C-alpha positions in Angstrom: -4.2 -9.4 7.3 -4.6 -12.9 5.9 -3.6 -16.0 7.9 -2.0 -19.2 6.5 -4.3 -22.2 6.6 -2.6 -25.5 7.2 -4.3 -28.7 6.4 -3.5 -31.3 9.0 -3.3 -35.0 8.1 -6.6 -35.4 10.0 -8.3 -32.7 8.1 -7.3 -34.3 4.8 -8.3 -37.7 6.0 -11.8 -36.4 6.9 -12.3 -34.1 3.9 -11.5 -36.7 1.2 -14.3 -39.2 2.1 -16.9 -36.4 1.9 -15.8 -35.5 -1.6 -15.6 -39.2 -2.6 -19.2 -39.6 -1.4 -20.4 -36.6 -3.3 -18.8 -37.8 -6.5 -20.1 -41.3 -6.1 -23.7 -40.5 -5.0 -24.4 -37.0 -6.4 -23.7 -35.1 -9.6 -20.8 -32.9 -10.4 -22.8 -29.8 -9.7 -23.4 -30.8 -6.1 -19.7 -31.6 -5.7 -18.6 -28.3 -7.2 -21.1 -26.4 -5.1 -19.7 -28.1 -2.0 -16.1 -27.3 -3.0 -17.1 -23.7 -3.7 -18.6 -23.5 -0.2 -15.5 -24.9 1.4 -13.4 -22.3 -0.4 -15.7 -19.6 0.8 -15.6 -20.7 4.4 -11.8 -21.1 4.3 -11.5 -17.6 2.8 -13.6 -16.2 5.7 -11.4 -18.1 8.2 -8.2 -16.8 6.6 -9.3 -13.2 7.0 -10.8 -13.5 10.5 -10.3 -16.8 12.3 -12.0 -15.5 15.4 -15.2 -14.7 13.6 -16.8 -18.0 14.3 -17.8 -19.6 17.6 -15.3 -21.1 19.9 -15.7 -24.8 20.4 -13.0 -25.1 23.1 -11.9 -21.6 24.0 -9.0 -22.7 26.1 -7.4 -24.5 23.1 -8.3 -21.8 20.6 -10.5 -24.3 18.7 -13.3 -22.9 16.7 -16.0 -24.3 14.4 -17.8 -23.3 11.3 -20.7 -25.0 9.5 -19.8 -25.7 5.9 -23.2 -27.1 5.1 -25.9 -28.8 7.1 -23.9 -32.0 7.3 -20.3 -30.8 7.6 -18.6 -28.7 10.2 -15.0 -27.7 10.0 -13.0 -27.4 13.2 -9.9 -25.3 13.2 -7.4 -24.0 15.7 -6.1 -20.4 15.7 -2.4 -21.2 16.3 -0.8 -17.7 16.3 -0.9 -14.3 14.5 -0.1 -16.0 11.2 -1.3 -19.6 11.2 -4.5 -21.6 11.4 -4.7 -25.4 11.5 -7.7 -27.2 10.0 -8.4 -30.0 12.4 -11.2 -32.0 10.9 -14.2 -31.9 8.6 -16.9 -33.5 10.8 -19.9 -35.2 9.3 -22.8 -34.6 11.6 -24.2 -38.0 10.9 -21.4 -39.4 13.0 -21.7 -40.1 16.7 -20.6 -36.8 18.5 -18.9 -38.8 21.2 -16.4 -39.8 18.6 -15.2 -36.3 17.9 -11.7 -36.1 19.2 -10.0 -32.7 19.0 
């Protein structure tokens, strides 16, 4: 069974600056590699959203490392839907993470 992954406005807001940074500071190969990794992680989440560790079990929020600097947080909504909550850059202050 495959779940529907919904991009929340916050996930879009936090994803885009990471891509813009890669485009600006690195070459296209690094950018494409990151995008491939995101696709791979989202594919894993789609097929088994409970595969990755719970961040806040009571709220069904899980996390998955995309690469050493980016963690995606997502919520298992129901038997069909997953919400991407944020793409968290680990260089940020962890106190600012609001889920």
